[in-house]
PAROLO-350959 format. One record per residue (C-alpha): residue number from 1; residue in one letter; y, x, z. Coordinates in steps of 0.2 Angstrom, whole numbers, m for minus. Example, Ala and Ser with C-alpha at 12.3 -4.5 7.8 and 13.67 -1.06 7.14 Angstrom:
BEGIN
+-----+------+-------+-------+-------+
|  nr | rest |     y |     x |     z |
+-----+------+-------+-------+-------+
|   1 |    A |   m22 |    62 |    39 |
|   2 |    S |    m5 |    68 |    36 |
+-----+------+-------+-------+-------+
This chain:
BEGIN
+-----+------+-------+-------+-------+
|  nr | rest |     y |     x |     z |
+-----+------+-------+-------+-------+
|   1 |    M |  m150 |   m31 |   125 |
|   2 |    V |  m146 |   m34 |   107 |
|   3 |    T |  m158 |   m26 |    94 |
|   4 |    P |  m153 |   m18 |    77 |
|   5 |    E |  m164 |   m30 |    68 |
|   6 |    E |  m155 |   m45 |    75 |
|   7 |    L |  m139 |   m39 |    66 |
|   8 |    I |  m146 |   m31 |    51 |
|   9 |    N |  m154 |   m47 |    45 |
|  10 |    H |  m140 |   m59 |    50 |
|  11 |    T |  m134 |   m71 |    36 |
|  12 |    D |  m116 |   m73 |    42 |
|  13 |    F |  m111 |   m55 |    40 |
|  14 |    G |  m116 |   m38 |    33 |
|  15 |    I |  m117 |   m22 |    42 |
|  16 |    E |  m125 |    m5 |    38 |
|  17 |    E |  m141 |    m1 |    48 |
|  18 |    E |  m135 |    17 |    53 |
|  19 |    E |  m119 |    10 |    59 |
|  20 |    V |  m128 |    m4 |    69 |
|  21 |    R |  m140 |     9 |    78 |
|  22 |    E |  m125 |    20 |    83 |
|  23 |    L |  m115 |     6 |    90 |
|  24 |    L |  m129 |    m2 |    99 |
|  25 |    A |  m134 |    15 |   107 |
|  26 |    F |  m117 |    20 |   113 |
|  27 |    H |  m109 |     3 |   118 |
|  28 |    E |  m125 |    m5 |   127 |
|  29 |    V |  m122 |   m22 |   119 |
|  30 |    R |  m128 |   m36 |   129 |
|  31 |    K |  m124 |   m50 |   117 |
|  32 |    Y |  m113 |   m54 |   102 |
|  33 |    R |  m105 |   m68 |    93 |
|  34 |    F |   m97 |   m71 |    76 |
|  35 |    R |   m80 |   m78 |    78 |
|  36 |    Q |   m62 |   m80 |    72 |
|  37 |    V |   m48 |   m69 |    80 |
|  38 |    K |   m30 |   m66 |    77 |
|  39 |    L |   m25 |   m50 |    69 |
|  40 |    G |   m11 |   m47 |    81 |
|  41 |    S |   m24 |   m46 |    95 |
|  42 |    L |   m33 |   m31 |    88 |
|  43 |    K |   m32 |   m14 |    96 |
|  44 |    R |   m39 |     4 |    93 |
|  45 |    W |   m45 |    18 |   104 |
|  46 |    K |   m40 |    35 |    97 |
|  47 |    D |   m40 |    52 |   106 |
|  48 |    G |   m41 |    44 |   123 |
|  49 |    H |   m26 |    32 |   120 |
|  50 |    L |   m27 |    13 |   117 |
|  51 |    S |   m15 |     6 |   104 |
|  52 |    F |   m11 |   m10 |    95 |
|  53 |    L |   m15 |    m9 |    77 |
|  54 |    K |     4 |    m9 |    72 |
|  55 |    D |     6 |     7 |    82 |
|  56 |    T |    m7 |    16 |    73 |
|  57 |    V |    m4 |    29 |    59 |
|  58 |    N |   m17 |    18 |    48 |
|  59 |    Y |    m5 |     3 |    49 |
|  60 |    R |    11 |    12 |    48 |
|  61 |    F |     6 |    22 |    32 |
|  62 |    L |     3 |     5 |    23 |
|  63 |    H |    18 |    m4 |    30 |
|  64 |    E |    32 |     9 |    30 |
|  65 |    R |    27 |    19 |    14 |
|  66 |    N |    38 |    34 |    17 |
|  67 |    E |    36 |    53 |    16 |
|  68 |    E |    34 |    54 |    35 |
|  69 |    T |    20 |    41 |    37 |
|  70 |    R |    11 |    48 |    22 |
|  71 |    A |    11 |    65 |    29 |
|  72 |    A |     5 |    58 |    46 |
|  73 |    Y |    m9 |    49 |    37 |
|  74 |    T |   m14 |    64 |    26 |
|  75 |    A |   m16 |    74 |    42 |
|  76 |    Y |   m26 |    60 |    50 |
|  77 |    C |   m38 |    61 |    34 |
|  78 |    A |   m39 |    80 |    36 |
|  79 |    D |   m46 |    79 |    54 |
|  80 |    P |   m65 |    82 |    53 |
|  81 |    A |   m67 |    69 |    67 |
|  82 |    N |   m60 |    56 |    55 |
|  83 |    R |   m70 |    61 |    40 |
|  84 |    Q |   m88 |    59 |    48 |
|  85 |    D |   m90 |    41 |    42 |
|  86 |    N |   m80 |    44 |    26 |
|  87 |    P |   m79 |    61 |    19 |
|  88 |    D |   m68 |    55 |     4 |
|  89 |    R |   m55 |    48 |    16 |
|  90 |    S |   m38 |    50 |     8 |
|  91 |    P |   m21 |    41 |     6 |
|  92 |    E |   m26 |    37 |   m12 |
|  93 |    N |   m43 |    30 |    m8 |
|  94 |    Y |   m35 |    20 |     6 |
|  95 |    L |   m23 |    12 |    m6 |
|  96 |    K |   m37 |     8 |   m18 |
|  97 |    L |   m46 |    m1 |    m4 |
|  98 |    Q |   m30 |   m11 |     0 |
|  99 |    E |   m29 |   m16 |   m18 |
| 100 |    R |   m47 |   m21 |   m19 |
| 101 |    I |   m46 |   m32 |    m3 |
| 102 |    L |   m30 |   m40 |    m8 |
| 103 |    E |   m38 |   m44 |   m25 |
| 104 |    E |   m55 |   m49 |   m19 |
| 105 |    G |   m52 |   m54 |    m1 |
| 106 |    Y |   m60 |   m49 |    15 |
| 107 |    D |   m78 |   m53 |    14 |
| 108 |    P |   m88 |   m50 |    31 |
| 109 |    G |  m104 |   m52 |    21 |
| 110 |    K |  m100 |   m35 |    13 |
| 111 |    G |   m94 |   m27 |    28 |
| 112 |    V |   m89 |   m35 |    44 |
| 113 |    I |   m75 |   m29 |    56 |
| 114 |    I |   m83 |   m26 |    73 |
| 115 |    I |   m73 |   m28 |    90 |
| 116 |    D |   m78 |   m28 |   108 |
| 117 |    Q |   m74 |   m41 |   121 |
| 118 |    F |   m56 |   m34 |   124 |
| 119 |    H |   m53 |   m35 |   105 |
| 120 |    V |   m54 |   m16 |   103 |
| 121 |    I |   m60 |   m12 |    85 |
| 122 |    L |   m77 |    m3 |    85 |
| 123 |    G |   m79 |    m3 |    66 |
| 124 |    G |   m67 |    m8 |    51 |
| 125 |    V |   m50 |    m1 |    57 |
| 126 |    H |   m44 |     2 |    39 |
| 127 |    R |   m49 |   m16 |    33 |
| 128 |    A |   m40 |   m24 |    48 |
| 129 |    C |   m24 |   m14 |    45 |
| 130 |    I |   m24 |   m19 |    27 |
| 131 |    L |   m26 |   m38 |    32 |
| 132 |    L |   m13 |   m36 |    46 |
| 133 |    D |     0 |   m28 |    34 |
| 134 |    A |    m3 |   m42 |    21 |
| 135 |    Y |    m4 |   m57 |    32 |
| 136 |    G |     4 |   m54 |    49 |
| 137 |    D |    m1 |   m56 |    67 |
| 138 |    A |    m5 |   m74 |    67 |
| 139 |    Y |   m18 |   m73 |    53 |
| 140 |    E |   m36 |   m76 |    59 |
| 141 |    I |   m51 |   m67 |    52 |
| 142 |    P |   m70 |   m68 |    56 |
| 143 |    V |   m76 |   m53 |    66 |
| 144 |    L |   m92 |   m48 |    74 |
| 145 |    Q |   m89 |   m47 |    93 |
| 146 |    F |   m99 |   m37 |   105 |
| 147 |    Q |  m100 |   m39 |   124 |
| 148 |    S |  m101 |   m20 |   128 |
| 149 |    R |  m105 |   m12 |   145 |
| 150 |    A |   m96 |     4 |   139 |
| 151 |    A |   m80 |    m7 |   136 |
| 152 |    R |   m81 |   m14 |   154 |
| 153 |    R |   m81 |     3 |   161 |
| 154 |    N |   m63 |     5 |   153 |
| 155 |    S |   m57 |   m12 |   157 |
| 156 |    W |   m43 |    m6 |   168 |
| 157 |    K |   m35 |     3 |   154 |
| 158 |    I |   m36 |   m13 |   144 |
| 159 |    I |   m26 |   m23 |   158 |
| 160 |    L |   m12 |   m10 |   158 |
| 161 |    Q |   m11 |    m9 |   139 |
| 162 |    P |     2 |   m23 |   136 |
| 163 |    L |    14 |   m13 |   146 |
| 164 |    K |    13 |     2 |   134 |
| 165 |    G |    22 |     3 |   118 |
| 166 |    I |    31 |   m13 |   119 |
| 167 |    K |    47 |    m6 |   114 |
| 168 |    G |    40 |     0 |    97 |
| 169 |    R |    32 |   m16 |    94 |
| 170 |    L |    48 |   m26 |    97 |
| 171 |    R |    57 |   m14 |    86 |
| 172 |    R |    45 |   m18 |    71 |
| 173 |    L |    44 |   m37 |    74 |
| 174 |    P |    59 |   m41 |    64 |
| 175 |    A |    52 |   m33 |    48 |
| 176 |    A |    35 |   m42 |    50 |
| 177 |    V |    44 |   m59 |    52 |
| 178 |    R |    56 |   m55 |    37 |
| 179 |    R |    41 |   m50 |    26 |
| 180 |    S |    31 |   m66 |    30 |
| 181 |    A |    47 |   m76 |    26 |
| 182 |    L |    49 |   m67 |     9 |
| 183 |    R |    31 |   m72 |     4 |
| 184 |    R |    34 |   m90 |     8 |
| 185 |    Q |    50 |   m91 |    m2 |
| 186 |    L |    42 |   m84 |   m19 |
| 187 |    K |    41 |   m97 |   m32 |
| 188 |    T |    26 |   m88 |   m40 |
| 189 |    R |    14 |   m75 |   m33 |
| 190 |    S |     9 |   m69 |   m50 |
| 191 |    F |    20 |   m58 |   m60 |
| 192 |    T |    20 |   m41 |   m68 |
| 193 |    L |    33 |   m27 |   m63 |
| 194 |    L |    34 |   m14 |   m76 |
| 195 |    S |    41 |     0 |   m66 |
| 196 |    Q |    47 |    17 |   m71 |
| 197 |    N |    43 |    25 |   m54 |
| 198 |    C |    34 |    20 |   m37 |
| 199 |    L |    47 |     6 |   m33 |
| 200 |    G |    37 |    m8 |   m42 |
| 201 |    G |    22 |    m4 |   m30 |
| 202 |    A |    34 |    m5 |   m15 |
| 203 |    V |    40 |   m22 |   m21 |
| 204 |    Y |    22 |   m29 |   m22 |
| 205 |    D |    19 |   m22 |    m5 |
| 206 |    M |    35 |   m30 |     2 |
| 207 |    F |    28 |   m47 |    m3 |
| 208 |    G |    10 |   m43 |     1 |
| 209 |    L |     4 |   m46 |   m16 |
| 210 |    P |   m10 |   m38 |   m27 |
| 211 |    F |    m4 |   m26 |   m41 |
| 212 |    E |    m3 |   m35 |   m57 |
| 213 |    T |     3 |   m19 |   m67 |
| 214 |    P |    m4 |    m2 |   m71 |
| 215 |    T |    13 |     7 |   m67 |
| 216 |    I |     7 |    10 |   m49 |
| 217 |    N |     7 |    28 |   m41 |
| 218 |    V |    15 |    35 |   m57 |
| 219 |    F |    32 |    39 |   m65 |
| 220 |    I |    36 |    38 |   m83 |
| 221 |    E |    50 |    49 |   m90 |
| 222 |    D |    64 |    46 |  m102 |
| 223 |    E |    59 |    38 |  m119 |
| 224 |    N |    41 |    37 |  m114 |
| 225 |    F |    46 |    22 |  m102 |
| 226 |    V |    58 |    15 |  m115 |
| 227 |    K |    44 |    14 |  m128 |
| 228 |    L |    32 |     6 |  m115 |
| 229 |    A |    45 |    m7 |  m110 |
| 230 |    E |    50 |   m11 |  m128 |
| 231 |    D |    32 |   m14 |  m134 |
| 232 |    P |    20 |   m17 |  m118 |
| 233 |    A |     8 |   m27 |  m128 |
| 234 |    Y |     4 |   m13 |  m140 |
| 235 |    Y |     4 |     1 |  m127 |
| 236 |    L |    m6 |    m8 |  m114 |
| 237 |    S |   m19 |   m13 |  m127 |
| 238 |    R |   m23 |     6 |  m130 |
| 239 |    T |   m34 |    17 |  m119 |
| 240 |    P |   m26 |    32 |  m111 |
| 241 |    V |   m33 |    50 |  m113 |
| 242 |    P |   m31 |    65 |  m102 |
| 243 |    V |   m17 |    78 |  m105 |
| 244 |    T |   m18 |    90 |   m91 |
| 245 |    E |   m27 |    89 |   m74 |
| 246 |    R |   m13 |    99 |   m65 |
| 247 |    Y |     5 |    99 |   m72 |
| 248 |    V |    16 |   110 |   m61 |
| 249 |    E |    35 |   105 |   m60 |
| 250 |    P |    45 |   120 |   m67 |
| 251 |    L |    59 |   117 |   m54 |
| 252 |    D |    48 |   114 |   m39 |
| 253 |    P |    30 |   121 |   m41 |
| 254 |    S |    25 |   112 |   m25 |
| 255 |    I |    24 |    96 |   m35 |
| 256 |    Q |     9 |    95 |   m45 |
| 257 |    Y |     0 |    80 |   m53 |
| 258 |    P |   m11 |    75 |   m68 |
| 259 |    K |    m4 |    68 |   m84 |
| 260 |    I |   m12 |    56 |   m96 |
| 261 |    R |    m6 |    49 |  m113 |
| 262 |    I |    m6 |    33 |  m122 |
| 263 |    E |    m3 |    36 |  m140 |
| 264 |    D |    14 |    45 |  m140 |
| 265 |    I |    19 |    42 |  m122 |
| 266 |    E |    15 |    52 |  m107 |
| 267 |    I |    12 |    46 |   m89 |
| 268 |    C |    15 |    57 |   m74 |
| 269 |    C |     1 |    52 |   m61 |
| 270 |    L |    10 |    58 |   m46 |
| 271 |    H |    m2 |    50 |   m33 |
| 272 |    E |   m18 |    52 |   m42 |
| 273 |    K |   m31 |    66 |   m39 |
| 274 |    N |   m36 |    69 |   m57 |
| 275 |    C |   m35 |    61 |   m75 |
| 276 |    T |   m52 |    52 |   m73 |
| 277 |    E |   m45 |    43 |   m58 |
| 278 |    A |   m29 |    39 |   m66 |
| 279 |    I |   m36 |    32 |   m81 |
| 280 |    E |   m48 |    21 |   m72 |
| 281 |    N |   m34 |    14 |   m61 |
| 282 |    W |   m23 |    11 |   m76 |
| 283 |    E |   m37 |     3 |   m86 |
| 284 |    R |   m42 |    m9 |   m71 |
| 285 |    R |   m24 |   m14 |   m68 |
| 286 |    R |   m18 |   m17 |   m86 |
| 287 |    K |   m30 |   m31 |   m87 |
| 288 |    R |   m20 |   m41 |   m75 |
| 289 |    V |    m4 |   m40 |   m84 |
| 290 |    R |     6 |   m56 |   m85 |
| 291 |    Y |    16 |   m55 |  m102 |
| 292 |    D |    23 |   m72 |   m99 |
| 293 |    R |    31 |   m66 |   m82 |
| 294 |    L |    35 |   m48 |   m85 |
| 295 |    F |    50 |   m39 |   m77 |
| 296 |    V |    56 |   m21 |   m80 |
| 297 |    I |    62 |    m9 |   m67 |
| 298 |    A |    71 |     7 |   m73 |
| 299 |    N |    82 |    20 |   m66 |
| 300 |    T |    95 |    32 |   m74 |
| 301 |    W |    88 |    48 |   m66 |
| 302 |    N |    71 |    46 |   m74 |
| 303 |    L |    80 |    41 |   m90 |
| 304 |    H |    88 |    58 |   m88 |
| 305 |    D |   105 |    49 |   m88 |
| 306 |    D |   103 |    47 |  m107 |
| 307 |    L |   116 |    33 |  m112 |
| 308 |    S |   106 |    28 |  m128 |
| 309 |    L |    90 |    26 |  m118 |
| 310 |    I |    99 |    16 |  m105 |
| 311 |    D |   106 |     5 |  m118 |
| 312 |    R |    89 |     1 |  m126 |
| 313 |    I |    83 |    m4 |  m108 |
| 314 |    R |    98 |   m16 |  m107 |
| 315 |    K |    94 |   m24 |  m124 |
| 316 |    L |    76 |   m29 |  m118 |
| 317 |    P |    72 |   m48 |  m120 |
| 318 |    V |    63 |   m48 |  m103 |
| 319 |    P |    71 |   m48 |   m86 |
| 320 |    H |    76 |   m30 |   m82 |
| 321 |    V |    86 |   m20 |   m69 |
| 322 |    I |    92 |    m2 |   m69 |
| 323 |    F |    95 |     7 |   m53 |
| 324 |    T |   109 |    21 |   m54 |
| 325 |    D |   121 |    32 |   m45 |
| 326 |    L |   131 |    34 |   m61 |
| 327 |    D |   148 |    24 |   m65 |
| 328 |    L |   140 |    10 |   m74 |
| 329 |    A |   142 |    m9 |   m72 |
| 330 |    G |   134 |   m25 |   m77 |
| 331 |    D |   123 |   m39 |   m71 |
| 332 |    D |   107 |   m28 |   m75 |
| 333 |    I |   114 |   m13 |   m66 |
| 334 |    V |   111 |    m9 |   m48 |
| 335 |    K |   124 |     4 |   m42 |
| 336 |    L |   118 |    13 |   m27 |
| 337 |    R |   130 |     9 |   m12 |
| 338 |    G |   133 |    21 |     2 |
| 339 |    D |   135 |    39 |     4 |
| 340 |    L |   117 |    45 |     8 |
| 341 |    W |   112 |    47 |   m10 |
| 342 |    Y |   111 |    64 |   m18 |
| 343 |    R |   102 |    73 |   m33 |
| 344 |    D |    88 |    86 |   m29 |
| 345 |    Q |    85 |   101 |   m39 |
| 346 |    R |    75 |    91 |   m52 |
| 347 |    G |    89 |    78 |   m54 |
| 348 |    I |    80 |    65 |   m44 |
| 349 |    V |    90 |    53 |   m33 |
| 350 |    R |    86 |    56 |   m14 |
| 351 |    P |    81 |    49 |    m2 |
| 352 |    N |    68 |    38 |   m11 |
| 353 |    L |    72 |    20 |   m13 |
| 354 |    T |    55 |    16 |    m5 |
| 355 |    D |    59 |    25 |    11 |
| 356 |    M |    61 |    15 |    27 |
| 357 |    G |    79 |    14 |    34 |
| 358 |    E |    84 |    14 |    52 |
| 359 |    N |    85 |    m5 |    52 |
| 360 |    G |    67 |    m7 |    48 |
| 361 |    K |    70 |   m12 |    29 |
| 362 |    R |    66 |    m1 |    14 |
| 363 |    L |    81 |     6 |     6 |
| 364 |    F |    80 |    m3 |   m10 |
| 365 |    E |    80 |   m20 |     0 |
| 366 |    E |    98 |   m16 |     5 |
| 367 |    Q |   103 |   m13 |   m13 |
| 368 |    F |    95 |   m27 |   m23 |
| 369 |    D |    88 |   m44 |   m20 |
| 370 |    F |    71 |   m44 |   m28 |
| 371 |    L |    66 |   m61 |   m21 |
| 372 |    K |    81 |   m69 |   m29 |
| 373 |    W |    79 |   m60 |   m46 |
| 374 |    I |    60 |   m65 |   m47 |
| 375 |    N |    63 |   m83 |   m42 |
| 376 |    E |    78 |   m85 |   m55 |
| 377 |    N |    67 |   m78 |   m69 |
| 378 |    S |    51 |   m87 |   m65 |
+-----+------+-------+-------+-------+
């Protein structure tokens, strides 16, 4: 049988002592090896069910990025059983982990992904989902593989697994193929999207690229965004300060978030827990900004349909685009097509452009060709 000391002192990978002892005790590990496996082969046990990673809530939250999958992952985080190894588990912290891994890479020396002989993950599900979302099924990663007696006792379930869930996997396959193709077609993988709302983050996610902008998990209203877009070098050289830890939307009190300020502009940090976290994330990301490859993404509803503000965005010297449901025209205007769009009580266009459509594409992908736009202006 494998001893904890063999693994703790190994030079090829890193693993916590407590985790090692728990895994070895439960799985009765006879031997192990450090090897390469394809991400598409990995599976997960959860609540008595065996699933491929693409069918888990952990993966779907990252890949689909809509209200349904966020709610499902939030419920997953609230389950005490899922917080035992990480009391701070949350959608926001998961996205931070994704950002760090995409920026720094997966380093097994700092925390190796562990699987059994049937490629069922024993440790590192979230890291594996991040890598799968970014690089696809065929991408190979180094893992620590156990030969587990406990796994052998459930081997009949592993044999039957390929017959389960195949319909869902086939339905999502085109999206994964298209995403990989988009990444390969990019002329550059380093650019800054200065976005008025969460759309910019979804575009980076579509390409599987690290965020090279601070406008992630935030929205910036009216002239606040126009000022930032007109003089990014000035505002991005300043340090934000807190405004309020909990701003309550007057027309929808269920929407609450922290606000921060940079000089005379306010930033609504919709997906941040508090001002401290929001400022830390902004400060870290602003250091990556590419002023030589800067693109601006605006929309008329967050500009409050103010034609003077819209005109100022249209006069920017950098590539820019404005999404709208208004009767506007021009090469820099994206008029939303179709009859599914409406304004909510706050005047925000619904559904979200980042929501997933029935065809497996995000709604914004049907409205505008970001690949072409970025390539033509790079």
